[in-house]
Biopython code that builds the backbone (N, CA, C, O; Angstrom):
import numpy as np
from Bio.PDB.StructureBuilder import StructureBuilder

atoms = [
    (1, "UNK", "N", (3.866, -7.243, 5.837)),
    (1, "UNK", "CA", (4.470, -6.996, 7.154)),
    (1, "UNK", "C", (3.470, -7.486, 8.209)),
    (1, "UNK", "O", (2.272, -7.233, 8.090)),
    (2, "UNK", "N", (3.954, -8.178, 9.229)),
    (2, "UNK", "CA", (3.071, -8.647, 10.311)),
    (2, "UNK", "C", (2.640, -7.474, 11.181)),
    (2, "UNK", "O", (3.164, -6.365, 11.079)),
    (3, "UNK", "N", (1.644, -7.766, 12.061)),
    (3, "UNK", "CA", (1.032, -6.689, 12.871)),
    (3, "UNK", "C", (2.065, -6.023, 13.754)),
    (3, "UNK", "O", (1.947, -4.826, 14.016)),
    (4, "UNK", "N", (3.078, -6.744, 14.229)),
    (4, "UNK", "CA", (4.072, -6.132, 15.122)),
    (4, "UNK", "C", (5.167, -5.421, 14.380)),
    (4, "UNK", "O", (5.990, -4.741, 14.992)),
    (5, "UNK", "N", (5.197, -5.566, 13.026)),
    (5, "UNK", "CA", (6.185, -4.886, 12.212)),
    (5, "UNK", "C", (7.581, -5.491, 12.298)),
    (5, "UNK", "O", (8.568, -4.813, 12.013)),
    (6, "UNK", "N", (7.675, -6.762, 12.689)),
    (6, "UNK", "CA", (8.971, -7.396, 12.880)),
    (6, "UNK", "C", (9.341, -8.382, 11.779)),
    (6, "UNK", "O", (10.492, -8.813, 11.728)),
    (7, "UNK", "N", (8.407, -8.762, 10.885)),
    (7, "UNK", "CA", (8.704, -9.785, 9.913)),
    (7, "UNK", "C", (7.710, -9.655, 8.726)),
    (7, "UNK", "O", (6.637, -9.063, 8.843)),
    (8, "UNK", "N", (8.120, -10.226, 7.606)),
    (8, "UNK", "CA", (7.219, -10.303, 6.461)),
    (8, "UNK", "C", (6.568, -11.701, 6.458)),
    (8, "UNK", "O", (7.212, -12.709, 6.751)),
    (9, "UNK", "N", (5.282, -11.722, 6.118)),
    (9, "UNK", "CA", (4.529, -12.977, 6.018)),
    (9, "UNK", "C", (3.946, -13.103, 4.624)),
    (9, "UNK", "O", (3.412, -12.120, 4.111)),
    (10, "UNK", "N", (4.020, -14.249, 3.991)),
    (10, "UNK", "CA", (3.411, -14.388, 2.645)),
    (10, "UNK", "C", (1.889, -14.318, 2.742)),
    (10, "UNK", "O", (1.280, -14.843, 3.674)),
    (11, "UNK", "N", (1.306, -13.665, 1.767)),
    (11, "UNK", "CA", (-0.151, -13.577, 1.647)),
    (11, "UNK", "C", (-0.670, -14.593, 0.661)),
    (11, "UNK", "O", (-1.633, -15.303, 0.952)),
    (12, "UNK", "N", (-0.060, -14.675, -0.485)),
    (12, "UNK", "CA", (-0.453, -15.611, -1.543)),
    (12, "UNK", "C", (0.787, -16.385, -1.973)),
    (12, "UNK", "O", (1.853, -15.813, -2.197)),
    (13, "UNK", "N", (0.620, -17.697, -2.083)),
    (13, "UNK", "CA", (1.691, -18.517, -2.573)),
    (13, "UNK", "C", (1.212, -19.391, -3.698)),
    (13, "UNK", "O", (0.177, -20.045, -3.571)),
    (14, "UNK", "N", (1.946, -19.421, -4.815)),
    (14, "UNK", "CA", (1.571, -20.180, -5.954)),
    (14, "UNK", "C", (1.288, -21.630, -5.663)),
    (14, "UNK", "O", (0.349, -22.193, -6.226)),
    (15, "UNK", "N", (2.080, -22.268, -4.788)),
    (15, "UNK", "CA", (1.910, -23.660, -4.493)),
    (15, "UNK", "C", (0.716, -24.009, -3.633)),
    (15, "UNK", "O", (0.426, -25.189, -3.436)),
    (16, "UNK", "N", (-0.014, -22.973, -3.094)),
    (16, "UNK", "CA", (-1.186, -23.253, -2.260)),
    (16, "UNK", "C", (-2.490, -22.864, -2.920)),
    (16, "UNK", "O", (-3.557, -23.000, -2.322)),
    (17, "UNK", "N", (-2.413, -22.372, -4.175)),
    (17, "UNK", "CA", (-3.633, -21.923, -4.851)),
    (17, "UNK", "C", (-3.875, -22.713, -6.136)),
    (17, "UNK", "O", (-3.519, -22.255, -7.222)),
    (18, "UNK", "N", (-4.462, -23.864, -6.020)),
    (18, "UNK", "CA", (-4.739, -24.692, -7.209)),
    (18, "UNK", "C", (-6.147, -24.543, -7.735)),
    (18, "UNK", "O", (-6.394, -24.818, -8.909)),
    (19, "UNK", "N", (-7.099, -24.108, -6.882)),
    (19, "UNK", "CA", (-8.481, -24.077, -7.256)),
    (19, "UNK", "C", (-8.773, -22.946, -8.312)),
    (19, "UNK", "O", (-9.659, -23.106, -9.152)),
    (20, "UNK", "N", (-8.055, -21.864, -8.258)),
    (20, "UNK", "CA", (-8.276, -20.778, -9.242)),
    (20, "UNK", "C", (-6.994, -20.602, -10.017)),
    (20, "UNK", "O", (-5.944, -20.317, -9.441)),
    (21, "UNK", "N", (-7.074, -20.768, -11.297)),
    (21, "UNK", "CA", (-5.905, -20.701, -12.171)),
    (21, "UNK", "C", (-5.200, -19.339, -12.023)),
    (21, "UNK", "O", (-5.827, -18.289, -12.165)),
    (22, "UNK", "N", (-3.909, -19.375, -11.741)),
    (22, "UNK", "CA", (-3.073, -18.157, -11.667)),
    (22, "UNK", "C", (-3.544, -17.213, -10.529)),
    (22, "UNK", "O", (-3.339, -16.003, -10.623)),
    (23, "UNK", "N", (-4.167, -17.748, -9.467)),
    (23, "UNK", "CA", (-4.652, -16.866, -8.440)),
    (23, "UNK", "C", (-3.513, -16.122, -7.712)),
    (23, "UNK", "O", (-3.745, -15.045, -7.162)),
    (24, "UNK", "N", (-2.303, -16.672, -7.702)),
    (24, "UNK", "CA", (-1.209, -15.996, -6.967)),
    (24, "UNK", "C", (-0.535, -14.900, -7.821)),
    (24, "UNK", "O", (0.451, -14.310, -7.378)),
    (25, "UNK", "N", (-1.033, -14.624, -9.000)),
    (25, "UNK", "CA", (-0.507, -13.542, -9.792)),
    (25, "UNK", "C", (-1.277, -12.279, -9.395)),
    (25, "UNK", "O", (-2.248, -11.911, -10.055)),
    (26, "UNK", "N", (-0.857, -11.635, -8.347)),
    (26, "UNK", "CA", (-1.614, -10.524, -7.770)),
    (26, "UNK", "C", (-1.148, -9.178, -8.213)),
    (26, "UNK", "O", (0.052, -8.933, -8.333)),
    (27, "UNK", "N", (-2.074, -8.313, -8.453)),
    (27, "UNK", "CA", (-1.805, -6.896, -8.721)),
    (27, "UNK", "C", (-2.660, -6.060, -7.799)),
    (27, "UNK", "O", (-3.887, -6.130, -7.867)),
    (28, "UNK", "N", (-2.051, -5.277, -6.949)),
    (28, "UNK", "CA", (-2.803, -4.353, -6.083)),
    (28, "UNK", "C", (-3.629, -5.037, -5.048)),
    (28, "UNK", "O", (-4.854, -4.916, -5.087)),
    (29, "UNK", "N", (-3.029, -5.767, -4.096)),
    (29, "UNK", "CA", (-3.770, -6.413, -3.007)),
    (29, "UNK", "C", (-4.404, -5.355, -2.133)),
    (29, "UNK", "O", (-3.741, -4.412, -1.702)),
    (30, "UNK", "N", (-5.693, -5.515, -1.871)),
    (30, "UNK", "CA", (-6.436, -4.631, -0.977)),
    (30, "UNK", "C", (-6.804, -5.376, 0.292)),
    (30, "UNK", "O", (-7.413, -6.443, 0.221)),
    (31, "UNK", "N", (-6.451, -4.844, 1.442)),
    (31, "UNK", "CA", (-6.733, -5.499, 2.719)),
    (31, "UNK", "C", (-7.967, -4.864, 3.360)),
    (31, "UNK", "O", (-8.040, -3.648, 3.533)),
    (32, "UNK", "N", (-8.931, -5.713, 3.708)),
    (32, "UNK", "CA", (-10.136, -5.308, 4.405)),
    (32, "UNK", "C", (-10.165, -6.055, 5.728)),
    (32, "UNK", "O", (-9.416, -7.017, 5.899)),
    (33, "UNK", "N", (-11.008, -5.641, 6.672)),
    (33, "UNK", "CA", (-10.999, -6.302, 7.980)),
    (33, "UNK", "C", (-11.203, -7.811, 7.946)),
    (33, "UNK", "O", (-10.604, -8.526, 8.749)),
    (34, "UNK", "N", (-12.039, -8.315, 7.031)),
    (34, "UNK", "CA", (-12.377, -9.741, 7.033)),
    (34, "UNK", "C", (-11.869, -10.483, 5.838)),
    (34, "UNK", "O", (-11.918, -11.713, 5.829)),
    (35, "UNK", "N", (-11.375, -9.796, 4.812)),
    (35, "UNK", "CA", (-10.910, -10.451, 3.582)),
    (35, "UNK", "C", (-9.881, -9.599, 2.910)),
    (35, "UNK", "O", (-9.643, -8.447, 3.273)),
    (36, "UNK", "N", (-9.262, -10.219, 1.891)),
    (36, "UNK", "CA", (-8.370, -9.461, 1.007)),
    (36, "UNK", "C", (-8.935, -9.616, -0.397)),
    (36, "UNK", "O", (-9.645, -10.585, -0.669)),
    (37, "UNK", "N", (-8.638, -8.697, -1.280)),
    (37, "UNK", "CA", (-9.072, -8.744, -2.668)),
    (37, "UNK", "C", (-7.935, -8.298, -3.530)),
    (37, "UNK", "O", (-7.119, -7.483, -3.100)),
    (38, "UNK", "N", (-7.849, -8.827, -4.789)),
    (38, "UNK", "CA", (-6.800, -8.448, -5.707)),
    (38, "UNK", "C", (-7.178, -8.731, -7.118)),
    (38, "UNK", "O", (-8.029, -9.579, -7.388)),
    (39, "UNK", "N", (-6.547, -8.019, -8.035)),
    (39, "UNK", "CA", (-6.713, -8.307, -9.447)),
    (39, "UNK", "C", (-5.556, -9.177, -9.886)),
    (39, "UNK", "O", (-4.467, -9.126, -9.314)),
    (40, "UNK", "N", (-5.808, -9.983, -10.919)),
    (40, "UNK", "CA", (-4.745, -10.904, -11.427)),
    (40, "UNK", "C", (-3.898, -10.248, -12.469)),
    (40, "UNK", "O", (-4.388, -9.533, -13.342)),
    (41, "UNK", "N", (-2.585, -10.506, -12.364)),
    (41, "UNK", "CA", (-1.624, -10.059, -13.348)),
    (41, "UNK", "C", (-1.515, -11.210, -14.390)),
    (41, "UNK", "O", (-0.471, -11.849, -14.522)),
    (42, "UNK", "N", (-2.598, -11.439, -15.101)),
    (42, "UNK", "CA", (-2.734, -12.589, -15.977)),
    (42, "UNK", "C", (-3.594, -12.146, -17.179)),
    (42, "UNK", "O", (-4.755, -11.775, -17.002)),
    (43, "UNK", "N", (-3.043, -12.183, -18.370)),
    (43, "UNK", "CA", (-3.750, -11.678, -19.535)),
    (43, "UNK", "C", (-4.820, -12.612, -20.068)),
    (43, "UNK", "O", (-5.816, -12.119, -20.598)),
    (44, "UNK", "N", (-4.683, -13.926, -19.965)),
    (44, "UNK", "CA", (-5.592, -14.844, -20.599)),
    (44, "UNK", "C", (-6.974, -14.885, -19.983)),
    (44, "UNK", "O", (-7.958, -14.834, -20.722)),
    (45, "UNK", "N", (-7.098, -14.973, -18.702)),
    (45, "UNK", "CA", (-8.411, -15.078, -18.021)),
    (45, "UNK", "C", (-8.313, -14.386, -16.632)),
    (45, "UNK", "O", (-8.280, -15.059, -15.602)),
    (46, "UNK", "N", (-8.269, -13.072, -16.624)),
    (46, "UNK", "CA", (-8.033, -12.343, -15.379)),
    (46, "UNK", "C", (-9.357, -12.037, -14.652)),
    (46, "UNK", "O", (-10.376, -11.737, -15.275)),
    (47, "UNK", "N", (-9.303, -12.121, -13.332)),
    (47, "UNK", "CA", (-10.440, -11.841, -12.455)),
    (47, "UNK", "C", (-10.053, -10.953, -11.325)),
    (47, "UNK", "O", (-8.875, -10.839, -10.986)),
    (48, "UNK", "N", (-11.065, -10.297, -10.715)),
    (48, "UNK", "CA", (-10.909, -9.698, -9.433)),
    (48, "UNK", "C", (-11.250, -10.807, -8.454)),
    (48, "UNK", "O", (-12.342, -11.373, -8.516)),
    (49, "UNK", "N", (-10.327, -11.125, -7.549)),
    (49, "UNK", "CA", (-10.471, -12.272, -6.633)),
    (49, "UNK", "C", (-10.603, -11.793, -5.187)),
    (49, "UNK", "O", (-10.151, -10.708, -4.820)),
    (50, "UNK", "N", (-11.227, -12.630, -4.398)),
    (50, "UNK", "CA", (-11.393, -12.311, -2.957)),
    (50, "UNK", "C", (-11.184, -13.564, -2.098)),
    (50, "UNK", "O", (-11.570, -14.675, -2.461)),
    (51, "UNK", "N", (-10.570, -13.335, -0.970)),
    (51, "UNK", "CA", (-10.320, -14.476, -0.050)),
    (51, "UNK", "C", (-10.509, -14.020, 1.392)),
    (51, "UNK", "O", (-10.001, -12.968, 1.778)),
    (52, "UNK", "N", (-11.218, -14.782, 2.172)),
    (52, "UNK", "CA", (-11.380, -14.452, 3.604)),
    (52, "UNK", "C", (-10.022, -14.489, 4.262)),
    (52, "UNK", "O", (-9.184, -15.314, 3.901)),
    (53, "UNK", "N", (-9.787, -13.607, 5.223)),
    (53, "UNK", "CA", (-8.542, -13.563, 5.951)),
    (53, "UNK", "C", (-8.279, -14.812, 6.739)),
    (53, "UNK", "O", (-7.121, -15.133, 7.002)),
    (54, "UNK", "N", (-9.331, -15.547, 7.135)),
    (54, "UNK", "CA", (-9.099, -16.777, 7.872)),
    (54, "UNK", "C", (-8.514, -17.897, 6.982)),
    (54, "UNK", "O", (-8.147, -18.961, 7.480)),
    (55, "UNK", "N", (-8.435, -17.649, 5.692)),
    (55, "UNK", "CA", (-7.862, -18.619, 4.753)),
    (55, "UNK", "C", (-6.334, -18.425, 4.572)),
    (55, "UNK", "O", (-5.658, -19.264, 3.975)),
    (56, "UNK", "N", (-5.817, -17.311, 5.095)),
    (56, "UNK", "CA", (-4.376, -17.055, 4.946)),
    (56, "UNK", "C", (-3.620, -18.187, 5.623)),
    (56, "UNK", "O", (-3.929, -18.552, 6.757)),
    (57, "UNK", "N", (-2.656, -18.732, 4.949)),
    (57, "UNK", "CA", (-1.836, -19.811, 5.447)),
    (57, "UNK", "C", (-2.443, -21.196, 5.285)),
    (57, "UNK", "O", (-1.787, -22.190, 5.598)),
    (58, "UNK", "N", (-3.685, -21.288, 4.802)),
    (58, "UNK", "CA", (-4.305, -22.586, 4.598)),
    (58, "UNK", "C", (-3.624, -23.300, 3.431)),
    (58, "UNK", "O", (-3.122, -22.665, 2.504)),
    (59, "UNK", "N", (-3.618, -24.642, 3.498)),
    (59, "UNK", "CA", (-2.940, -25.459, 2.437)),
    (59, "UNK", "C", (-3.599, -25.194, 1.064)),
    (59, "UNK", "O", (-2.878, -25.070, 0.074)),
    (60, "UNK", "N", (-4.875, -25.109, 0.974)),
    (60, "UNK", "CA", (-5.569, -24.808, -0.288)),
    (60, "UNK", "C", (-6.736, -23.845, -0.011)),
    (60, "UNK", "O", (-7.891, -24.263, 0.058)),
    (61, "UNK", "N", (-6.420, -22.564, 0.146)),
    (61, "UNK", "CA", (-7.440, -21.577, 0.572)),
    (61, "UNK", "C", (-8.560, -21.414, -0.449)),
    (61, "UNK", "O", (-8.357, -21.542, -1.656)),
    (62, "UNK", "N", (-9.729, -21.132, 0.066)),
    (62, "UNK", "CA", (-10.931, -20.821, -0.810)),
    (62, "UNK", "C", (-10.753, -19.430, -1.363)),
    (62, "UNK", "O", (-10.587, -18.474, -0.606)),
    (63, "UNK", "N", (-10.785, -19.306, -2.653)),
    (63, "UNK", "CA", (-10.669, -18.034, -3.348)),
    (63, "UNK", "C", (-11.873, -17.867, -4.247)),
    (63, "UNK", "O", (-12.184, -18.759, -5.036)),
    (64, "UNK", "N", (-12.558, -16.737, -4.141)),
    (64, "UNK", "CA", (-13.773, -16.474, -4.949)),
    (64, "UNK", "C", (-13.433, -15.554, -6.094)),
    (64, "UNK", "O", (-12.710, -14.570, -5.935)),
    (65, "UNK", "N", (-13.978, -15.898, -7.277)),
    (65, "UNK", "CA", (-13.888, -15.004, -8.436)),
    (65, "UNK", "C", (-15.065, -14.033, -8.336)),
    (65, "UNK", "O", (-16.232, -14.424, -8.357)),
    (66, "UNK", "N", (-14.710, -12.759, -8.228)),
    (66, "UNK", "CA", (-15.759, -11.714, -8.013)),
    (66, "UNK", "C", (-16.206, -11.151, -9.372)),
    (66, "UNK", "O", (-17.400, -10.978, -9.616)),
    (67, "UNK", "N", (-15.235, -10.868, -10.248)),
    (67, "UNK", "CA", (-15.585, -10.228, -11.493)),
    (67, "UNK", "C", (-14.510, -10.524, -12.530)),
    (67, "UNK", "O", (-13.318, -10.480, -12.227)),
    (68, "UNK", "N", (-14.941, -10.830, -13.771)),
    (68, "UNK", "CA", (-13.960, -11.058, -14.850)),
    (68, "UNK", "C", (-13.529, -9.663, -15.352)),
    (68, "UNK", "O", (-14.356, -8.771, -15.541)),
    (69, "UNK", "N", (-12.204, -9.508, -15.561)),
    (69, "UNK", "CA", (-11.711, -8.263, -16.152)),
    (69, "UNK", "C", (-11.202, -8.560, -17.557)),
    (69, "UNK", "O", (-10.821, -9.693, -17.850)),
    (70, "UNK", "N", (-11.192, -7.591, -18.397)),
    (70, "UNK", "CA", (-10.908, -7.799, -19.827)),
    (70, "UNK", "C", (-9.492, -8.120, -20.150)),
    (70, "UNK", "O", (-9.209, -8.648, -21.226)),
    (71, "UNK", "N", (-8.555, -7.811, -19.222)),
    (71, "UNK", "CA", (-7.164, -8.034, -19.513)),
    (71, "UNK", "C", (-6.440, -8.063, -18.172)),
    (71, "UNK", "O", (-7.067, -8.153, -17.117)),
    (72, "UNK", "N", (-5.130, -7.985, -18.228)),
    (72, "UNK", "CA", (-4.340, -7.958, -17.007)),
    (72, "UNK", "C", (-4.781, -6.788, -16.091)),
    (72, "UNK", "O", (-4.964, -5.663, -16.558)),
    (73, "UNK", "N", (-4.947, -7.070, -14.797)),
    (73, "UNK", "CA", (-5.389, -6.066, -13.856)),
    (73, "UNK", "C", (-4.209, -5.175, -13.469)),
    (73, "UNK", "O", (-3.206, -5.653, -12.939)),
    (74, "UNK", "N", (-4.337, -3.893, -13.734)),
    (74, "UNK", "CA", (-3.311, -2.935, -13.322)),
    (74, "UNK", "C", (-3.759, -2.244, -12.065)),
    (74, "UNK", "O", (-2.922, -1.711, -11.336)),
    (75, "UNK", "N", (-5.018, -2.230, -11.781)),
    (75, "UNK", "CA", (-5.624, -1.655, -10.588)),
    (75, "UNK", "C", (-6.966, -2.281, -10.382)),
    (75, "UNK", "O", (-7.412, -3.054, -11.231)),
    (76, "UNK", "N", (-7.628, -1.989, -9.306)),
    (76, "UNK", "CA", (-8.971, -2.527, -9.042)),
    (76, "UNK", "C", (-9.928, -1.354, -8.843)),
    (76, "UNK", "O", (-9.501, -0.223, -8.611)),
    (77, "UNK", "N", (-11.193, -1.630, -8.935)),
    (77, "UNK", "CA", (-12.194, -0.589, -8.821)),
    (77, "UNK", "C", (-13.444, -1.231, -8.182)),
    (77, "UNK", "O", (-13.602, -2.451, -8.135)),
    (78, "UNK", "N", (-14.296, -0.357, -7.707)),
    (78, "UNK", "CA", (-15.566, -0.792, -7.118)),
    (78, "UNK", "C", (-16.443, -1.381, -8.221)),
    (78, "UNK", "O", (-16.586, -0.776, -9.283)),
    (79, "UNK", "N", (-17.035, -2.561, -7.979)),
    (79, "UNK", "CA", (-17.841, -3.212, -9.009)),
    (79, "UNK", "C", (-19.342, -2.969, -8.833)),
    (79, "UNK", "O", (-20.116, -3.191, -9.765)),
    (80, "UNK", "N", (-19.753, -2.523, -7.664)),
    (80, "UNK", "CA", (-21.158, -2.201, -7.405)),
    (80, "UNK", "C", (-21.271, -0.846, -6.730)),
    (80, "UNK", "O", (-20.393, -0.447, -5.965)),
    (81, "UNK", "N", (-22.345, -0.150, -7.016)),
    (81, "UNK", "CA", (-22.469, 1.224, -6.485)),
    (81, "UNK", "C", (-22.624, 1.248, -4.970)),
    (81, "UNK", "O", (-22.366, 2.279, -4.350)),
    (82, "UNK", "N", (-23.048, 0.117, -4.341)),
    (82, "UNK", "CA", (-23.161, 0.107, -2.885)),
    (82, "UNK", "C", (-21.845, -0.195, -2.213)),
    (82, "UNK", "O", (-21.813, -0.280, -0.986)),
    (83, "UNK", "N", (-20.764, -0.362, -2.934)),
    (83, "UNK", "CA", (-19.437, -0.566, -2.375)),
    (83, "UNK", "C", (-19.082, -1.994, -2.080)),
    (83, "UNK", "O", (-17.980, -2.243, -1.591)),
    (84, "UNK", "N", (-19.954, -2.957, -2.348)),
    (84, "UNK", "CA", (-19.668, -4.367, -2.053)),
    (84, "UNK", "C", (-18.856, -4.968, -3.169)),
    (84, "UNK", "O", (-18.510, -6.148, -3.114)),
]
sb = StructureBuilder()
sb.init_structure("model")
sb.init_model(0)
sb.init_chain("A")
sb.init_seg("    ")
for serial, (resi, resn, name, xyz) in enumerate(atoms, 1):
    if name == "N":
        sb.init_residue(resn, " ", resi, " ")
    sb.init_atom(name, np.array(xyz, "f"), 0.0, 1.0, " ", f" {name:<3s}", serial, name[0])
structure = sb.get_structure()
C-alpha cells in the first residue's frame, strides 16, 4: 500500500530481479526506514535478502544476500545479537 493509502505498489517483481536467483520469491517482507528484507520461498538455495529502499522500482535493483537459510523461509529472525 502506498503512503497515502490510495493504491498498491509492487515491491518485488520477478522480471526486475535477475542478479539473485529467485529473489522475487518473498516470504515475510520486513520494512525498515532505509531498506527492506525478506526470506526466500525457495527450497533449493534460500537466503535472507536485503535491498535498499532507493532500489524500489529500479530496472535491475541491487539485492544483497545476508544469510543462507537451510530451506524455504517461513519466517525471518535476527542474525546477529546487535540487531544488524
